[in-house]
mmCIF file of the protein (N, C-alpha, C, O) and its ligand, coordinates in Angstrom:
data_MODEL
# 
_entry.id   MODEL 
# 
loop_
_entity.id 
_entity.type 
_entity.pdbx_number_of_molecules 
1 polymer     1 
2 non-polymer 1 
# 
_entity_poly.entity_id                      1 
_entity_poly.type                           'polypeptide(L)' 
_entity_poly.nstd_linkage                   no 
_entity_poly.nstd_monomer                   no 
_entity_poly.pdbx_seq_one_letter_code       
;(UNK)(UNK)(UNK)(UNK)(UNK)(UNK)(UNK)(UNK)(UNK)(UNK)(UNK)(UNK)(UNK)(UNK)(UNK)(UNK)
(UNK)(UNK)(UNK)(UNK)(UNK)(UNK)(UNK)(UNK)(UNK)(UNK)(UNK)(UNK)(UNK)(UNK)(UNK)(UNK)
(UNK)(UNK)(UNK)(UNK)(UNK)(UNK)(UNK)(UNK)(UNK)(UNK)(UNK)(UNK)(UNK)(UNK)
;
_entity_poly.pdbx_seq_one_letter_code_can   XXXXXXXXXXXXXXXXXXXXXXXXXXXXXXXXXXXXXXXXXXXXXX 
_entity_poly.pdbx_strand_id                 A 
# 
loop_
_entity_poly_seq.entity_id 
_entity_poly_seq.num 
_entity_poly_seq.mon_id 
_entity_poly_seq.hetero 
1 1  UNK n 
1 2  UNK n 
1 3  UNK n 
1 4  UNK n 
1 5  UNK n 
1 6  UNK n 
1 7  UNK n 
1 8  UNK n 
1 9  UNK n 
1 10 UNK n 
1 11 UNK n 
1 12 UNK n 
1 13 UNK n 
1 14 UNK n 
1 15 UNK n 
1 16 UNK n 
1 17 UNK n 
1 18 UNK n 
1 19 UNK n 
1 20 UNK n 
1 21 UNK n 
1 22 UNK n 
1 23 UNK n 
1 24 UNK n 
1 25 UNK n 
1 26 UNK n 
1 27 UNK n 
1 28 UNK n 
1 29 UNK n 
1 30 UNK n 
1 31 UNK n 
1 32 UNK n 
1 33 UNK n 
1 34 UNK n 
1 35 UNK n 
1 36 UNK n 
1 37 UNK n 
1 38 UNK n 
1 39 UNK n 
1 40 UNK n 
1 41 UNK n 
1 42 UNK n 
1 43 UNK n 
1 44 UNK n 
1 45 UNK n 
1 46 UNK n 
# 
loop_
_struct_asym.id 
_struct_asym.entity_id 
A 1 
B 2 
# 
loop_
_chem_comp.id 
_chem_comp.type 
_chem_comp.mon_nstd_flag 
UNK 'L-peptide linking' . 
ZN  non-polymer         . 
# 
_pdbx_entity_nonpoly.entity_id   2 
_pdbx_entity_nonpoly.name        ? 
_pdbx_entity_nonpoly.comp_id     ZN 
# 
_pdbx_nonpoly_scheme.asym_id         B 
_pdbx_nonpoly_scheme.entity_id       2 
_pdbx_nonpoly_scheme.mon_id          ZN 
_pdbx_nonpoly_scheme.ndb_seq_num     1 
_pdbx_nonpoly_scheme.pdb_seq_num     101 
_pdbx_nonpoly_scheme.auth_seq_num    101 
_pdbx_nonpoly_scheme.pdb_mon_id      ZN 
_pdbx_nonpoly_scheme.auth_mon_id     ZN 
_pdbx_nonpoly_scheme.pdb_strand_id   A 
_pdbx_nonpoly_scheme.pdb_ins_code    . 
# 
loop_
_atom_site.group_PDB 
_atom_site.id 
_atom_site.type_symbol 
_atom_site.label_atom_id 
_atom_site.label_alt_id 
_atom_site.label_comp_id 
_atom_site.label_asym_id 
_atom_site.label_entity_id 
_atom_site.label_seq_id 
_atom_site.pdbx_PDB_ins_code 
_atom_site.Cartn_x 
_atom_site.Cartn_y 
_atom_site.Cartn_z 
_atom_site.occupancy 
_atom_site.B_iso_or_equiv 
_atom_site.pdbx_formal_charge 
_atom_site.auth_seq_id 
_atom_site.auth_comp_id 
_atom_site.auth_asym_id 
_atom_site.auth_atom_id 
_atom_site.pdbx_PDB_model_num 
ATOM   1   N  N  . UNK A 1 1  ? 0.835  -1.210  0.000  1.00 0.00 ? 1   UNK A N  1 
ATOM   2   C  CA . UNK A 1 1  ? 0.000  0.000   0.000  1.00 0.00 ? 1   UNK A CA 1 
ATOM   3   C  C  . UNK A 1 1  ? 0.871  1.263   0.000  1.00 0.00 ? 1   UNK A C  1 
ATOM   4   O  O  . UNK A 1 1  ? 1.864  1.351   0.723  1.00 0.00 ? 1   UNK A O  1 
ATOM   5   N  N  . UNK A 1 2  ? 0.496  2.181   -0.783 1.00 0.00 ? 2   UNK A N  1 
ATOM   6   C  CA . UNK A 1 2  ? 1.232  3.438   -0.836 1.00 0.00 ? 2   UNK A CA 1 
ATOM   7   C  C  . UNK A 1 2  ? 0.745  4.370   0.260  1.00 0.00 ? 2   UNK A C  1 
ATOM   8   O  O  . UNK A 1 2  ? -0.455 4.526   0.489  1.00 0.00 ? 2   UNK A O  1 
ATOM   9   N  N  . UNK A 1 3  ? 1.696  4.976   0.918  1.00 0.00 ? 3   UNK A N  1 
ATOM   10  C  CA . UNK A 1 3  ? 1.345  5.959   1.930  1.00 0.00 ? 3   UNK A CA 1 
ATOM   11  C  C  . UNK A 1 3  ? 2.052  7.256   1.642  1.00 0.00 ? 3   UNK A C  1 
ATOM   12  O  O  . UNK A 1 3  ? 3.102  7.305   1.002  1.00 0.00 ? 3   UNK A O  1 
ATOM   13  N  N  . UNK A 1 4  ? 1.434  8.304   2.139  1.00 0.00 ? 4   UNK A N  1 
ATOM   14  C  CA . UNK A 1 4  ? 2.000  9.629   1.950  1.00 0.00 ? 4   UNK A CA 1 
ATOM   15  C  C  . UNK A 1 4  ? 2.198  10.284  3.298  1.00 0.00 ? 4   UNK A C  1 
ATOM   16  O  O  . UNK A 1 4  ? 1.455  10.030  4.246  1.00 0.00 ? 4   UNK A O  1 
ATOM   17  N  N  . UNK A 1 5  ? 3.204  11.124  3.369  1.00 0.00 ? 5   UNK A N  1 
ATOM   18  C  CA . UNK A 1 5  ? 3.404  11.944  4.555  1.00 0.00 ? 5   UNK A CA 1 
ATOM   19  C  C  . UNK A 1 5  ? 3.070  13.379  4.193  1.00 0.00 ? 5   UNK A C  1 
ATOM   20  O  O  . UNK A 1 5  ? 3.554  13.910  3.193  1.00 0.00 ? 5   UNK A O  1 
ATOM   21  N  N  . UNK A 1 6  ? 2.239  14.000  5.014  1.00 0.00 ? 6   UNK A N  1 
ATOM   22  C  CA . UNK A 1 6  ? 1.881  15.389  4.766  1.00 0.00 ? 6   UNK A CA 1 
ATOM   23  C  C  . UNK A 1 6  ? 3.054  16.290  5.139  1.00 0.00 ? 6   UNK A C  1 
ATOM   24  O  O  . UNK A 1 6  ? 3.627  16.187  6.224  1.00 0.00 ? 6   UNK A O  1 
ATOM   25  N  N  . UNK A 1 7  ? 3.385  17.156  4.224  1.00 0.00 ? 7   UNK A N  1 
ATOM   26  C  CA . UNK A 1 7  ? 4.512  18.053  4.457  1.00 0.00 ? 7   UNK A CA 1 
ATOM   27  C  C  . UNK A 1 7  ? 4.178  19.105  5.506  1.00 0.00 ? 7   UNK A C  1 
ATOM   28  O  O  . UNK A 1 7  ? 5.064  19.577  6.219  1.00 0.00 ? 7   UNK A O  1 
ATOM   29  N  N  . UNK A 1 8  ? 2.913  19.470  5.601  1.00 0.00 ? 8   UNK A N  1 
ATOM   30  C  CA . UNK A 1 8  ? 2.503  20.529  6.517  1.00 0.00 ? 8   UNK A CA 1 
ATOM   31  C  C  . UNK A 1 8  ? 2.348  20.057  7.948  1.00 0.00 ? 8   UNK A C  1 
ATOM   32  O  O  . UNK A 1 8  ? 2.912  20.658  8.863  1.00 0.00 ? 8   UNK A O  1 
ATOM   33  N  N  . UNK A 1 9  ? 1.581  18.974  8.159  1.00 0.00 ? 9   UNK A N  1 
ATOM   34  C  CA . UNK A 1 9  ? 1.281  18.559  9.527  1.00 0.00 ? 9   UNK A CA 1 
ATOM   35  C  C  . UNK A 1 9  ? 1.964  17.250  9.904  1.00 0.00 ? 9   UNK A C  1 
ATOM   36  O  O  . UNK A 1 9  ? 1.939  16.853  11.069 1.00 0.00 ? 9   UNK A O  1 
ATOM   37  N  N  . UNK A 1 10 ? 2.568  16.582  8.939  1.00 0.00 ? 10  UNK A N  1 
ATOM   38  C  CA . UNK A 1 10 ? 3.300  15.362  9.241  1.00 0.00 ? 10  UNK A CA 1 
ATOM   39  C  C  . UNK A 1 10 ? 2.451  14.128  9.380  1.00 0.00 ? 10  UNK A C  1 
ATOM   40  O  O  . UNK A 1 10 ? 2.958  13.066  9.743  1.00 0.00 ? 10  UNK A O  1 
ATOM   41  N  N  . UNK A 1 11 ? 1.166  14.242  9.098  1.00 0.00 ? 11  UNK A N  1 
ATOM   42  C  CA . UNK A 1 11 ? 0.282  13.088  9.207  1.00 0.00 ? 11  UNK A CA 1 
ATOM   43  C  C  . UNK A 1 11 ? 0.601  12.065  8.133  1.00 0.00 ? 11  UNK A C  1 
ATOM   44  O  O  . UNK A 1 11 ? 1.019  12.408  7.027  1.00 0.00 ? 11  UNK A O  1 
ATOM   45  N  N  . UNK A 1 12 ? 0.398  10.804  8.480  1.00 0.00 ? 12  UNK A N  1 
ATOM   46  C  CA . UNK A 1 12 ? 0.525  9.750   7.480  1.00 0.00 ? 12  UNK A CA 1 
ATOM   47  C  C  . UNK A 1 12 ? -0.835 9.524   6.848  1.00 0.00 ? 12  UNK A C  1 
ATOM   48  O  O  . UNK A 1 12 ? -1.823 9.257   7.533  1.00 0.00 ? 12  UNK A O  1 
ATOM   49  N  N  . UNK A 1 13 ? -0.866 9.634   5.556  1.00 0.00 ? 13  UNK A N  1 
ATOM   50  C  CA . UNK A 1 13 ? -2.125 9.527   4.828  1.00 0.00 ? 13  UNK A CA 1 
ATOM   51  C  C  . UNK A 1 13 ? -2.053 8.324   3.911  1.00 0.00 ? 13  UNK A C  1 
ATOM   52  O  O  . UNK A 1 13 ? -1.159 8.218   3.072  1.00 0.00 ? 13  UNK A O  1 
ATOM   53  N  N  . UNK A 1 14 ? -2.993 7.430   4.078  1.00 0.00 ? 14  UNK A N  1 
ATOM   54  C  CA . UNK A 1 14 ? -3.033 6.259   3.215  1.00 0.00 ? 14  UNK A CA 1 
ATOM   55  C  C  . UNK A 1 14 ? -3.556 6.646   1.834  1.00 0.00 ? 14  UNK A C  1 
ATOM   56  O  O  . UNK A 1 14 ? -4.398 7.535   1.703  1.00 0.00 ? 14  UNK A O  1 
ATOM   57  N  N  . UNK A 1 15 ? -3.054 5.980   0.829  1.00 0.00 ? 15  UNK A N  1 
ATOM   58  C  CA . UNK A 1 15 ? -3.475 6.275   -0.542 1.00 0.00 ? 15  UNK A CA 1 
ATOM   59  C  C  . UNK A 1 15 ? -4.977 6.094   -0.729 1.00 0.00 ? 15  UNK A C  1 
ATOM   60  O  O  . UNK A 1 15 ? -5.581 6.747   -1.580 1.00 0.00 ? 15  UNK A O  1 
ATOM   61  N  N  . UNK A 1 16 ? -5.576 5.216   0.055  1.00 0.00 ? 16  UNK A N  1 
ATOM   62  C  CA . UNK A 1 16 ? -7.014 4.984   -0.061 1.00 0.00 ? 16  UNK A CA 1 
ATOM   63  C  C  . UNK A 1 16 ? -7.834 6.145   0.498  1.00 0.00 ? 16  UNK A C  1 
ATOM   64  O  O  . UNK A 1 16 ? -9.018 6.284   0.191  1.00 0.00 ? 16  UNK A O  1 
ATOM   65  N  N  . UNK A 1 17 ? -7.198 6.971   1.317  1.00 0.00 ? 17  UNK A N  1 
ATOM   66  C  CA . UNK A 1 17 ? -7.891 8.142   1.851  1.00 0.00 ? 17  UNK A CA 1 
ATOM   67  C  C  . UNK A 1 17 ? -7.912 9.289   0.854  1.00 0.00 ? 17  UNK A C  1 
ATOM   68  O  O  . UNK A 1 17 ? -8.672 10.248  0.993  1.00 0.00 ? 17  UNK A O  1 
ATOM   69  N  N  . UNK A 1 18 ? -7.073 9.168   -0.136 1.00 0.00 ? 18  UNK A N  1 
ATOM   70  C  CA . UNK A 1 18 ? -7.014 10.189  -1.163 1.00 0.00 ? 18  UNK A CA 1 
ATOM   71  C  C  . UNK A 1 18 ? -7.776 9.668   -2.366 1.00 0.00 ? 18  UNK A C  1 
ATOM   72  O  O  . UNK A 1 18 ? -7.431 8.624   -2.919 1.00 0.00 ? 18  UNK A O  1 
ATOM   73  N  N  . UNK A 1 19 ? -8.783 10.369  -2.761 1.00 0.00 ? 19  UNK A N  1 
ATOM   74  C  CA . UNK A 1 19 ? -9.555 9.853   -3.892 1.00 0.00 ? 19  UNK A CA 1 
ATOM   75  C  C  . UNK A 1 19 ? -9.124 10.541  -5.173 1.00 0.00 ? 19  UNK A C  1 
ATOM   76  O  O  . UNK A 1 19 ? -8.278 10.029  -5.906 1.00 0.00 ? 19  UNK A O  1 
ATOM   77  N  N  . UNK A 1 20 ? -9.694 11.679  -5.438 1.00 0.00 ? 20  UNK A N  1 
ATOM   78  C  CA . UNK A 1 20 ? -9.292 12.351  -6.660 1.00 0.00 ? 20  UNK A CA 1 
ATOM   79  C  C  . UNK A 1 20 ? -8.275 13.445  -6.401 1.00 0.00 ? 20  UNK A C  1 
ATOM   80  O  O  . UNK A 1 20 ? -7.369 13.675  -7.202 1.00 0.00 ? 20  UNK A O  1 
ATOM   81  N  N  . UNK A 1 21 ? -8.435 14.106  -5.284 1.00 0.00 ? 21  UNK A N  1 
ATOM   82  C  CA . UNK A 1 21 ? -7.507 15.180  -4.977 1.00 0.00 ? 21  UNK A CA 1 
ATOM   83  C  C  . UNK A 1 21 ? -6.369 14.672  -4.120 1.00 0.00 ? 21  UNK A C  1 
ATOM   84  O  O  . UNK A 1 21 ? -6.575 13.949  -3.146 1.00 0.00 ? 21  UNK A O  1 
ATOM   85  N  N  . UNK A 1 22 ? -5.190 15.056  -4.493 1.00 0.00 ? 22  UNK A N  1 
ATOM   86  C  CA . UNK A 1 22 ? -4.048 14.789  -3.623 1.00 0.00 ? 22  UNK A CA 1 
ATOM   87  C  C  . UNK A 1 22 ? -4.057 15.877  -2.569 1.00 0.00 ? 22  UNK A C  1 
ATOM   88  O  O  . UNK A 1 22 ? -3.671 17.017  -2.828 1.00 0.00 ? 22  UNK A O  1 
ATOM   89  N  N  . UNK A 1 23 ? -4.498 15.517  -1.390 1.00 0.00 ? 23  UNK A N  1 
ATOM   90  C  CA . UNK A 1 23 ? -4.687 16.512  -0.370 1.00 0.00 ? 23  UNK A CA 1 
ATOM   91  C  C  . UNK A 1 23 ? -4.731 15.844  0.995  1.00 0.00 ? 23  UNK A C  1 
ATOM   92  O  O  . UNK A 1 23 ? -5.297 14.762  1.153  1.00 0.00 ? 23  UNK A O  1 
ATOM   93  N  N  . UNK A 1 24 ? -4.140 16.488  1.961  1.00 0.00 ? 24  UNK A N  1 
ATOM   94  C  CA . UNK A 1 24 ? -4.178 15.946  3.315  1.00 0.00 ? 24  UNK A CA 1 
ATOM   95  C  C  . UNK A 1 24 ? -5.576 16.083  3.892  1.00 0.00 ? 24  UNK A C  1 
ATOM   96  O  O  . UNK A 1 24 ? -6.113 17.189  3.929  1.00 0.00 ? 24  UNK A O  1 
ATOM   97  N  N  . UNK A 1 25 ? -6.188 14.975  4.351  1.00 0.00 ? 25  UNK A N  1 
ATOM   98  C  CA . UNK A 1 25 ? -7.534 15.044  4.923  1.00 0.00 ? 25  UNK A CA 1 
ATOM   99  C  C  . UNK A 1 25 ? -7.567 15.703  6.293  1.00 0.00 ? 25  UNK A C  1 
ATOM   100 O  O  . UNK A 1 25 ? -8.641 16.048  6.788  1.00 0.00 ? 25  UNK A O  1 
ATOM   101 N  N  . UNK A 1 26 ? -6.412 15.882  6.910  1.00 0.00 ? 26  UNK A N  1 
ATOM   102 C  CA . UNK A 1 26 ? -6.348 16.441  8.257  1.00 0.00 ? 26  UNK A CA 1 
ATOM   103 C  C  . UNK A 1 26 ? -6.195 17.948  8.254  1.00 0.00 ? 26  UNK A C  1 
ATOM   104 O  O  . UNK A 1 26 ? -6.911 18.651  8.967  1.00 0.00 ? 26  UNK A O  1 
ATOM   105 N  N  . UNK A 1 27 ? -5.266 18.447  7.455  1.00 0.00 ? 27  UNK A N  1 
ATOM   106 C  CA . UNK A 1 27 ? -5.010 19.881  7.467  1.00 0.00 ? 27  UNK A CA 1 
ATOM   107 C  C  . UNK A 1 27 ? -5.331 20.542  6.138  1.00 0.00 ? 27  UNK A C  1 
ATOM   108 O  O  . UNK A 1 27 ? -5.306 21.768  6.031  1.00 0.00 ? 27  UNK A O  1 
ATOM   109 N  N  . UNK A 1 28 ? -5.632 19.736  5.122  1.00 0.00 ? 28  UNK A N  1 
ATOM   110 C  CA . UNK A 1 28 ? -5.958 20.311  3.824  1.00 0.00 ? 28  UNK A CA 1 
ATOM   111 C  C  . UNK A 1 28 ? -4.737 20.684  3.007  1.00 0.00 ? 28  UNK A C  1 
ATOM   112 O  O  . UNK A 1 28 ? -4.851 21.270  1.931  1.00 0.00 ? 28  UNK A O  1 
ATOM   113 N  N  . UNK A 1 29 ? -3.565 20.340  3.528  1.00 0.00 ? 29  UNK A N  1 
ATOM   114 C  CA . UNK A 1 29 ? -2.332 20.651  2.810  1.00 0.00 ? 29  UNK A CA 1 
ATOM   115 C  C  . UNK A 1 29 ? -2.228 19.883  1.503  1.00 0.00 ? 29  UNK A C  1 
ATOM   116 O  O  . UNK A 1 29 ? -2.702 18.752  1.391  1.00 0.00 ? 29  UNK A O  1 
ATOM   117 N  N  . UNK A 1 30 ? -1.616 20.496  0.542  1.00 0.00 ? 30  UNK A N  1 
ATOM   118 C  CA . UNK A 1 30 ? -1.552 19.852  -0.762 1.00 0.00 ? 30  UNK A CA 1 
ATOM   119 C  C  . UNK A 1 30 ? -0.199 19.276  -1.088 1.00 0.00 ? 30  UNK A C  1 
ATOM   120 O  O  . UNK A 1 30 ? 0.001  18.750  -2.183 1.00 0.00 ? 30  UNK A O  1 
ATOM   121 N  N  . UNK A 1 31 ? 0.726  19.361  -0.174 1.00 0.00 ? 31  UNK A N  1 
ATOM   122 C  CA . UNK A 1 31 ? 2.040  18.786  -0.435 1.00 0.00 ? 31  UNK A CA 1 
ATOM   123 C  C  . UNK A 1 31 ? 2.166  17.482  0.333  1.00 0.00 ? 31  UNK A C  1 
ATOM   124 O  O  . UNK A 1 31 ? 2.316  17.470  1.555  1.00 0.00 ? 31  UNK A O  1 
ATOM   125 N  N  . UNK A 1 32 ? 2.101  16.403  -0.397 1.00 0.00 ? 32  UNK A N  1 
ATOM   126 C  CA . UNK A 1 32 ? 2.239  15.091  0.218  1.00 0.00 ? 32  UNK A CA 1 
ATOM   127 C  C  . UNK A 1 32 ? 3.441  14.380  -0.383 1.00 0.00 ? 32  UNK A C  1 
ATOM   128 O  O  . UNK A 1 32 ? 3.655  14.393  -1.595 1.00 0.00 ? 32  UNK A O  1 
ATOM   129 N  N  . UNK A 1 33 ? 4.200  13.774  0.476  1.00 0.00 ? 33  UNK A N  1 
ATOM   130 C  CA . UNK A 1 33 ? 5.402  13.090  0.036  1.00 0.00 ? 33  UNK A CA 1 
ATOM   131 C  C  . UNK A 1 33 ? 5.158  11.595  0.066  1.00 0.00 ? 33  UNK A C  1 
ATOM   132 O  O  . UNK A 1 33 ? 4.722  11.043  1.076  1.00 0.00 ? 33  UNK A O  1 
ATOM   133 N  N  . UNK A 1 34 ? 5.434  10.964  -1.019 1.00 0.00 ? 34  UNK A N  1 
ATOM   134 C  CA . UNK A 1 34 ? 5.220  9.528   -1.099 1.00 0.00 ? 34  UNK A CA 1 
ATOM   135 C  C  . UNK A 1 34 ? 6.230  8.796   -0.230 1.00 0.00 ? 34  UNK A C  1 
ATOM   136 O  O  . UNK A 1 34 ? 7.432  9.055   -0.286 1.00 0.00 ? 34  UNK A O  1 
ATOM   137 N  N  . UNK A 1 35 ? 5.719  7.889   0.566  1.00 0.00 ? 35  UNK A N  1 
ATOM   138 C  CA . UNK A 1 35 ? 6.602  7.084   1.414  1.00 0.00 ? 35  UNK A CA 1 
ATOM   139 C  C  . UNK A 1 35 ? 6.856  5.751   0.764  1.00 0.00 ? 35  UNK A C  1 
ATOM   140 O  O  . UNK A 1 35 ? 5.997  5.204   0.072  1.00 0.00 ? 35  UNK A O  1 
ATOM   141 N  N  . UNK A 1 36 ? 8.040  5.233   0.993  1.00 0.00 ? 36  UNK A N  1 
ATOM   142 C  CA . UNK A 1 36 ? 8.333  3.896   0.490  1.00 0.00 ? 36  UNK A CA 1 
ATOM   143 C  C  . UNK A 1 36 ? 7.903  2.868   1.517  1.00 0.00 ? 36  UNK A C  1 
ATOM   144 O  O  . UNK A 1 36 ? 8.144  3.036   2.713  1.00 0.00 ? 36  UNK A O  1 
ATOM   145 N  N  . UNK A 1 37 ? 7.266  1.803   1.052  1.00 0.00 ? 37  UNK A N  1 
ATOM   146 C  CA . UNK A 1 37 ? 6.910  0.724   1.959  1.00 0.00 ? 37  UNK A CA 1 
ATOM   147 C  C  . UNK A 1 37 ? 8.141  -0.052  2.406  1.00 0.00 ? 37  UNK A C  1 
ATOM   148 O  O  . UNK A 1 37 ? 9.145  -0.118  1.696  1.00 0.00 ? 37  UNK A O  1 
ATOM   149 N  N  . UNK A 1 38 ? 8.045  -0.630  3.582  1.00 0.00 ? 38  UNK A N  1 
ATOM   150 C  CA . UNK A 1 38 ? 9.090  -1.529  4.088  1.00 0.00 ? 38  UNK A CA 1 
ATOM   151 C  C  . UNK A 1 38 ? 10.463 -0.903  4.246  1.00 0.00 ? 38  UNK A C  1 
ATOM   152 O  O  . UNK A 1 38 ? 11.480 -1.571  4.057  1.00 0.00 ? 38  UNK A O  1 
ATOM   153 N  N  . UNK A 1 39 ? 10.497 0.341   4.582  1.00 0.00 ? 39  UNK A N  1 
ATOM   154 C  CA . UNK A 1 39 ? 11.783 0.949   4.922  1.00 0.00 ? 39  UNK A CA 1 
ATOM   155 C  C  . UNK A 1 39 ? 12.616 1.436   3.778  1.00 0.00 ? 39  UNK A C  1 
ATOM   156 O  O  . UNK A 1 39 ? 13.433 2.337   3.966  1.00 0.00 ? 39  UNK A O  1 
ATOM   157 N  N  . UNK A 1 40 ? 12.449 0.883   2.594  1.00 0.00 ? 40  UNK A N  1 
ATOM   158 C  CA . UNK A 1 40 ? 13.143 1.386   1.416  1.00 0.00 ? 40  UNK A CA 1 
ATOM   159 C  C  . UNK A 1 40 ? 14.644 1.404   1.547  1.00 0.00 ? 40  UNK A C  1 
ATOM   160 O  O  . UNK A 1 40 ? 15.281 0.351   1.558  1.00 0.00 ? 40  UNK A O  1 
ATOM   161 N  N  . UNK A 1 41 ? 15.213 2.575   1.647  1.00 0.00 ? 41  UNK A N  1 
ATOM   162 C  CA . UNK A 1 41 ? 16.655 2.797   1.650  1.00 0.00 ? 41  UNK A CA 1 
ATOM   163 C  C  . UNK A 1 41 ? 17.459 2.046   2.688  1.00 0.00 ? 41  UNK A C  1 
ATOM   164 O  O  . UNK A 1 41 ? 18.542 1.531   2.410  1.00 0.00 ? 41  UNK A O  1 
ATOM   165 N  N  . UNK A 1 42 ? 16.913 1.993   3.882  1.00 0.00 ? 42  UNK A N  1 
ATOM   166 C  CA . UNK A 1 42 ? 17.748 1.602   5.011  1.00 0.00 ? 42  UNK A CA 1 
ATOM   167 C  C  . UNK A 1 42 ? 17.793 0.113   5.284  1.00 0.00 ? 42  UNK A C  1 
ATOM   168 O  O  . UNK A 1 42 ? 18.039 -0.319  6.410  1.00 0.00 ? 42  UNK A O  1 
ATOM   169 N  N  . UNK A 1 43 ? 17.556 -0.652  4.262  1.00 0.00 ? 43  UNK A N  1 
ATOM   170 C  CA . UNK A 1 43 ? 17.671 -2.093  4.429  1.00 0.00 ? 43  UNK A CA 1 
ATOM   171 C  C  . UNK A 1 43 ? 19.150 -2.481  4.418  1.00 0.00 ? 43  UNK A C  1 
ATOM   172 O  O  . UNK A 1 43 ? 19.908 -2.090  3.530  1.00 0.00 ? 43  UNK A O  1 
ATOM   173 N  N  . UNK A 1 44 ? 19.517 -3.225  5.381  1.00 0.00 ? 44  UNK A N  1 
ATOM   174 C  CA . UNK A 1 44 ? 20.919 -3.604  5.502  1.00 0.00 ? 44  UNK A CA 1 
ATOM   175 C  C  . UNK A 1 44 ? 21.062 -5.114  5.337  1.00 0.00 ? 44  UNK A C  1 
ATOM   176 O  O  . UNK A 1 44 ? 20.332 -5.881  5.965  1.00 0.00 ? 44  UNK A O  1 
ATOM   177 N  N  . UNK A 1 45 ? 21.957 -5.522  4.531  1.00 0.00 ? 45  UNK A N  1 
ATOM   178 C  CA . UNK A 1 45 ? 22.194 -6.953  4.335  1.00 0.00 ? 45  UNK A CA 1 
ATOM   179 C  C  . UNK A 1 45 ? 22.971 -7.512  5.513  1.00 0.00 ? 45  UNK A C  1 
ATOM   180 O  O  . UNK A 1 45 ? 23.932 -6.909  5.991  1.00 0.00 ? 45  UNK A O  1 
ATOM   181 N  N  . UNK A 1 46 ? 22.531 -8.681  5.973  1.00 0.00 ? 46  UNK A N  1 
ATOM   182 C  CA . UNK A 1 46 ? 23.230 -9.247  7.117  1.00 0.00 ? 46  UNK A CA 1 
ATOM   183 C  C  . UNK A 1 46 ? 23.830 -10.588 6.754  1.00 0.00 ? 46  UNK A C  1 
ATOM   184 O  O  . UNK A 1 46 ? 24.464 -11.227 7.593  1.00 0.00 ? 46  UNK A O  1 
HETATM 185 ZN ZN . ZN  B 2 .  ? -1.667 17.619  6.816  1.00 0.00 2 101 ZN  A ZN 1 
# 
């Protein structure tokens, strides 16, 4: 599942909460940053 972080209030917004408008449902901010699932970058091989 894709998640977004709101740039304004820092809320995590699930992609399913966003329908047509890319917009934070909490503060109405329009800048959302796509988050990578499962940690993305910081995976370390052991
Ligand atoms: Zn927000």
